[in-house]
C-alpha positions as CSV (number, residue, x, y, z in Angstrom):
1,X,106.3,57.3,-3.3
2,X,106.8,58.9,-6.7
3,X,109.4,61.6,-7.4
4,X,106.2,63.9,-8.4
5,X,104.5,63.3,-5.1
6,X,107.5,63.9,-3.0
7,X,108.0,67.3,-4.8
8,X,104.4,68.0,-4.2
9,X,104.7,67.4,-0.6
10,X,107.7,69.5,-0.2
11,X,106.4,72.4,-2.1
12,X,103.1,72.1,0.1
13,X,104.9,72.5,3.3
14,X,107.2,75.0,2.1
15,X,104.2,77.0,0.9
16,X,102.7,76.7,4.3
17,X,105.8,78.0,6.1
18,X,106.1,80.7,3.9
19,X,102.4,81.8,4.2
20,X,102.5,81.7,7.9
21,X,105.6,83.9,8.0
22,X,104.1,86.3,5.6
23,X,100.7,86.7,7.7
24,X,102.9,87.3,10.8
25,X,104.8,90.0,9.0
26,X,101.7,91.7,7.3
27,X,99.9,91.6,10.7
28,X,102.5,93.2,12.7
29,X,102.5,97.1,12.6
30,X,105.6,98.7,14.2
31,X,105.0,102.3,15.5
32,X,108.4,102.0,17.8
33,X,111.4,100.2,16.5
34,X,113.4,98.6,19.3
35,X,114.9,95.7,16.9
36,X,118.7,95.8,17.1
37,X,120.2,96.8,13.6
38,X,116.8,98.5,12.4
39,X,117.7,101.3,10.0
40,X,118.1,104.7,11.4
41,X,116.7,106.4,8.3
42,X,114.4,104.8,5.5
43,X,112.9,105.8,2.1
44,X,109.4,106.9,2.3
45,X,106.3,106.5,-0.2
46,X,102.8,107.3,-0.6
47,X,100.0,104.9,-1.0
48,X,96.8,106.7,-2.0
49,X,97.3,110.4,-2.3
50,X,95.4,110.5,-5.7
51,X,95.4,114.4,-6.2
52,X,99.2,114.4,-6.9
53,X,101.8,112.3,-8.8
54,X,104.6,110.8,-6.8
55,X,107.0,113.6,-8.0
56,X,104.4,116.5,-7.2
57,X,103.7,115.5,-3.6
58,X,107.6,115.0,-2.9
59,X,108.3,118.4,-4.5
60,X,105.4,119.9,-2.4
61,X,106.5,118.5,1.0
62,X,110.1,119.6,0.3
63,X,109.0,123.1,-0.3
64,X,107.0,123.1,3.1
65,X,109.7,121.1,5.2
66,X,113.2,122.6,4.7
67,X,116.0,120.0,4.6
68,X,113.5,117.1,3.9
69,X,115.5,114.5,1.8
70,X,114.3,111.1,0.3
71,X,114.9,109.2,3.6
72,X,113.5,110.1,7.1
73,X,114.2,108.6,10.7
74,X,111.4,106.3,11.7
75,X,109.1,107.3,14.7
76,X,110.6,110.9,14.4
77,X,109.6,114.4,14.5
78,X,110.3,114.7,10.7
79,X,107.9,111.8,10.2
80,X,105.1,113.5,12.1
81,X,106.0,116.9,10.3
82,X,105.4,115.0,6.9
83,X,102.2,113.7,8.2
84,X,101.1,117.0,9.5
85,X,102.0,118.5,6.0
86,X,100.2,116.0,4.2
87,X,96.9,116.5,6.4
88,X,97.4,120.3,5.6
89,X,97.6,119.8,2.0
90,X,94.5,117.9,1.7
91,X,92.8,120.5,3.9
92,X,93.7,123.1,1.3
93,X,91.7,120.9,-1.2
94,X,88.7,120.9,1.0
95,X,89.3,117.4,2.4
96,X,89.1,116.7,6.2
97,X,91.4,113.5,6.3
98,X,93.1,111.3,8.7
99,X,96.8,110.4,7.5
100,X,98.9,107.6,8.9
101,X,102.3,106.5,8.5
102,X,103.4,102.7,8.6
103,X,106.9,101.7,9.2
104,X,108.0,98.3,7.9
105,X,108.6,95.4,10.3
106,X,112.2,94.0,10.8
107,X,110.9,90.9,8.9
108,X,110.1,92.8,5.8
109,X,113.5,94.5,5.9
110,X,115.3,91.1,6.0
111,X,113.0,88.9,3.8
112,X,113.7,88.2,0.0
113,X,111.4,90.4,-2.0
114,X,109.4,89.6,-5.0
115,X,110.8,90.8,-8.2
116,X,110.1,94.5,-9.1
117,X,108.4,94.8,-5.5
118,X,109.3,98.1,-4.0
119,X,111.9,98.4,-1.2
120,X,110.6,98.4,2.3
121,X,110.0,102.0,3.5
122,X,107.7,104.3,5.5
123,X,104.4,104.5,3.9
124,X,102.2,107.4,4.3
125,X,98.4,106.9,3.4
126,X,94.9,108.4,4.0
127,X,92.9,106.2,6.3
128,X,89.8,108.2,5.9
129,X,88.0,109.3,3.7
130,X,88.4,106.0,1.8
131,X,89.9,105.9,-1.9
132,X,88.3,103.2,-3.9
133,X,89.0,101.7,-7.4
134,X,86.1,102.1,-9.4
135,X,86.9,100.5,-12.7
136,X,89.9,98.8,-14.2
137,X,90.5,100.0,-17.8
138,X,92.8,98.2,-20.1
139,X,94.3,99.7,-23.1
140,X,96.6,98.5,-25.9
141,X,96.5,94.8,-25.0
142,X,96.1,92.2,-27.9
143,X,92.4,91.8,-28.7
144,X,92.4,88.2,-28.0
145,X,93.9,88.7,-24.6
146,X,91.7,91.7,-23.4
147,X,88.8,89.9,-22.1
148,X,90.7,87.5,-19.8
149,X,92.8,90.6,-18.6
150,X,89.5,92.6,-17.9
151,X,88.0,89.6,-16.2
152,X,91.1,89.1,-13.8
153,X,91.5,92.7,-13.1
154,X,87.9,93.2,-12.3
155,X,88.3,91.9,-8.8
156,X,90.2,94.9,-8.0
157,X,87.1,96.9,-8.5
158,X,85.4,98.3,-5.3
159,X,88.6,97.7,-3.2
160,X,90.8,100.4,-1.6
161,X,93.4,101.8,-4.0
162,X,97.0,101.7,-3.2
163,X,99.8,102.9,-5.3
164,X,101.8,100.6,-3.4
165,X,100.2,97.5,-5.1
166,X,100.8,98.9,-8.9
167,X,103.8,96.5,-9.0
168,X,101.7,93.6,-8.3
169,X,99.2,94.5,-10.9
170,X,101.9,95.2,-13.5
171,X,103.4,91.8,-12.7
172,X,100.2,89.7,-13.0
173,X,99.4,91.3,-16.4
174,X,102.8,90.7,-17.6
175,X,102.8,87.2,-16.4
176,X,99.5,86.5,-18.1
177,X,100.6,88.1,-21.3
178,X,103.8,85.9,-21.2
179,X,101.7,82.7,-20.8
180,X,100.4,83.6,-24.2
181,X,103.8,84.3,-25.9
182,X,104.4,87.9,-25.2
183,X,107.7,87.7,-23.4
184,X,108.7,91.4,-23.6
185,X,105.6,93.2,-22.6
186,X,105.5,96.6,-21.0
187,X,102.9,97.5,-18.7
188,X,102.2,101.0,-17.1
189,X,99.8,101.7,-14.2
190,X,98.2,105.0,-13.5
191,X,94.8,106.3,-12.4
192,X,92.5,109.1,-13.4
193,X,91.3,111.9,-11.4
194,X,89.5,111.3,-8.1
195,X,85.9,112.1,-7.7
196,X,83.7,112.1,-4.7
197,X,81.0,109.3,-4.2
198,X,79.1,109.8,-0.9
199,X,81.6,109.6,1.8
200,X,84.5,108.3,-0.2
201,X,86.4,108.8,-3.5
202,X,86.7,106.8,-6.6
203,X,89.4,106.4,-9.0
204,X,89.7,104.3,-12.2
205,X,92.7,102.2,-12.5
206,X,94.3,102.5,-16.0
207,X,96.6,99.8,-17.3
208,X,98.2,100.5,-20.5
209,X,100.1,97.6,-22.3
210,X,102.8,97.6,-25.0
211,X,102.6,93.9,-25.8
212,X,105.7,93.4,-28.2
213,X,105.7,90.4,-30.5
214,X,104.2,87.1,-29.7
215,X,107.0,84.6,-29.5
216,X,107.1,80.9,-30.7
217,X,109.1,78.1,-29.2
218,X,112.3,77.6,-31.4
219,X,113.9,74.6,-29.4
220,X,113.6,73.1,-25.9
221,X,116.2,70.7,-24.5
222,X,117.3,69.4,-21.1
223,X,120.4,68.2,-19.6
224,X,119.3,66.1,-16.5
225,X,122.8,66.2,-14.8
226,X,125.2,63.6,-13.4
227,X,122.4,61.6,-12.0
228,X,120.4,61.4,-15.2
229,X,123.3,61.6,-17.8
230,X,122.3,61.0,-21.4
231,X,118.4,60.5,-20.2
232,X,115.9,62.0,-22.6
233,X,113.5,64.0,-20.8
234,X,111.5,65.3,-23.6
235,X,108.4,63.4,-22.5
236,X,108.1,65.6,-19.5
237,X,108.3,68.7,-21.3
238,X,104.9,70.8,-21.4
239,X,105.5,72.3,-24.8
240,X,107.3,71.5,-28.1
241,X,109.2,73.4,-30.8
242,X,106.8,75.4,-32.9
243,X,104.3,76.0,-30.1
244,X,103.5,79.7,-28.8
245,X,105.9,80.2,-26.0
246,X,104.6,80.1,-22.5
247,X,105.9,80.7,-18.9
248,X,106.4,77.0,-18.2
249,X,107.8,75.1,-21.1
250,X,109.3,72.2,-19.0
251,X,106.0,71.8,-17.1
252,X,106.9,70.3,-13.6
253,X,110.3,68.8,-14.8
254,X,112.3,71.2,-12.8
255,X,110.5,70.7,-9.4
256,X,110.6,67.0,-10.1
257,X,114.5,66.9,-10.7
258,X,115.0,69.2,-7.7
259,X,113.3,66.8,-5.5
260,X,115.2,64.0,-7.2
261,X,118.6,65.5,-6.4
262,X,117.4,66.4,-2.7
263,X,116.5,62.8,-2.2
264,X,120.1,61.7,-3.2
265,X,121.9,64.3,-1.2
266,X,122.4,67.3,-3.3
267,X,120.9,69.9,-1.1
268,X,122.1,73.0,-2.9
269,X,121.0,71.8,-6.5
270,X,120.4,74.6,-8.8
271,X,118.2,74.2,-12.0
272,X,118.5,76.9,-14.8
273,X,116.5,77.4,-17.9
274,X,116.8,81.2,-18.9
275,X,115.2,82.0,-22.3
276,X,117.3,82.7,-25.3
277,X,115.5,85.4,-27.5
278,X,115.6,85.6,-31.2
279,X,113.9,89.1,-31.5
280,X,114.5,89.2,-35.4
281,X,112.3,85.9,-35.8
282,X,110.3,86.4,-32.5
283,X,111.3,83.0,-31.4
284,X,112.8,81.6,-27.9
285,X,115.0,78.6,-27.1
286,X,115.2,77.0,-23.8
287,X,117.7,74.6,-22.4
288,X,117.3,73.4,-18.8
289,X,120.7,72.6,-17.0
290,X,121.0,71.0,-13.6
291,X,123.9,72.2,-11.4
292,X,124.0,69.7,-8.5
293,X,126.5,71.2,-6.3
294,X,128.2,69.0,-3.4
295,X,126.9,65.7,-1.9
296,X,125.9,66.2,1.4
297,X,126.1,63.7,4.4
298,X,124.1,63.9,7.5
299,X,126.8,64.7,10.4
300,X,124.3,64.6,13.3
301,X,120.6,64.0,14.0
302,X,118.9,65.6,17.3
303,X,115.4,65.0,18.4
304,X,113.7,67.0,21.1
305,X,110.6,66.3,23.3
306,X,110.1,62.6,22.7
307,X,110.8,59.9,25.3
308,X,113.3,57.2,24.5
309,X,110.9,54.7,23.0
310,X,109.3,57.6,20.7
311,X,112.7,59.0,19.6
312,X,113.8,55.5,18.6
313,X,110.7,55.0,16.7
314,X,111.1,58.5,15.1
315,X,114.6,57.8,14.0
316,X,113.6,54.5,12.6
317,X,110.7,56.2,10.6
318,X,113.1,59.0,9.2
319,X,115.3,56.2,7.8
320,X,118.3,58.3,7.8
321,X,121.4,58.1,10.3
322,X,124.5,59.9,10.8
323,X,127.0,59.1,8.0
324,X,124.2,58.5,5.4
325,X,123.7,60.8,2.4
326,X,121.4,63.7,3.6
327,X,117.9,63.1,2.0
328,X,115.8,66.1,2.4
329,X,112.8,64.6,1.0
330,X,112.8,62.0,3.7
331,X,111.9,64.7,6.1
332,X,108.6,65.3,4.2
333,X,108.1,61.5,4.1
334,X,108.6,61.4,8.0
335,X,105.4,63.7,8.3
336,X,103.3,61.1,6.6
337,X,104.8,58.3,8.9
338,X,104.3,60.1,12.0
339,X,100.5,60.7,11.4
340,X,100.1,57.0,10.8
341,X,102.1,55.7,13.8
342,X,100.2,55.1,17.1
343,X,103.0,56.4,19.4
344,X,103.4,59.6,17.4
345,X,100.0,60.7,16.1
346,X,99.6,63.4,18.7
347,X,102.9,65.0,17.6
348,X,103.8,67.6,14.8
349,X,107.3,68.5,14.5
350,X,109.4,71.4,13.0
351,X,112.8,70.9,11.5
352,X,116.1,72.8,11.2
353,X,118.8,71.4,8.8
354,X,122.1,73.5,9.5
355,X,124.6,72.9,6.4
356,X,128.2,73.0,6.8
357,X,129.0,73.9,3.1
358,X,132.8,73.5,3.6
359,X,132.5,70.0,4.5
360,X,129.3,69.2,2.7
361,X,127.5,68.1,6.2
362,X,124.2,68.6,7.6
363,X,123.3,68.9,11.4
364,X,119.6,68.0,11.5
365,X,117.2,68.9,14.4
366,X,113.8,67.7,14.7
367,X,111.6,69.5,17.5
368,X,108.5,67.6,18.1
369,X,105.5,69.0,19.9
370,X,102.0,68.1,20.8
371,X,99.1,69.1,18.5
372,X,95.5,68.9,19.0
373,X,93.7,67.2,15.8
374,X,96.3,68.7,13.5
375,X,99.9,67.8,12.7
376,X,102.2,70.1,10.7
377,X,105.7,70.2,9.6
378,X,107.5,73.4,9.2
379,X,111.0,75.0,8.4
380,X,112.9,76.8,11.0
């Protein structure tokens, strides 16, 4: 199996595991917190109260609820008072509305957040009537990029408006502009005044862009680290000097290097390639550096839920025994071998590598389980 194929397999399974965790988190709405360590107070935010700005709505609430700060206790009397006050504020505008508050799951409090995403908090929103996005209007973007931006943002039209998603729109626009060399763009997201349309309300989403200069690639180099010392890796680059800068100048090289180092026991390998901007000439340089970290060995291998014959076969298929260099890619290779081995085709497995960083050793546990027509590998 090639290094590229190994990287693709690992990324595929990692993505599946992350997707399952995300679906579990998003599908779980907590109304009463019993999780140990759950915060006693949380910040709060507003999703779709489009008649006021965020600052206006906070000021109005604080004038109606003496002592209200910027954090409240989950599932408390003060949370209910905020809901009631918001309901009354809408009623004063002639709206009979249902207001809800949603508290974050424990998972969302502990999981790593995407860059620029809001911190978890209690979110107040109007459940009915619906507030929908009518049009997405882009202004200030480079003329050549405007059609593509309009096309990509049009999918939000007709869907429910949520200010909590503004960061995602902003991030997507910045990413698309960065792919065309606009590495320092600024994007502001607002909306216009709501207007009634039948039994719901419409707002236009206003996307204002300051693109900044379009950068070109001044230089691109890579150091493959100790395992590839002195190796010319330029054939793997997706861009060359003089090109308009993009978001992935090294192509798949970083992922392939990571998989390569995992295969040879460097489970903590880090790969850095930060952009170095020359703003006076609108140029950017990149240098990729591999920091391998310690070389890990497998200290123990534990396999659950197989009989002695099956376990022996699984160990043979894994091809890694205690004392060997820890090959993380071998675990993903095992999934392919299991699916084509008669005594194990009815099984999937989860795996849980536990690192002892002080001694550079790994204890690996494989938990097998029976599946119907599908087998899978997941991280624990």
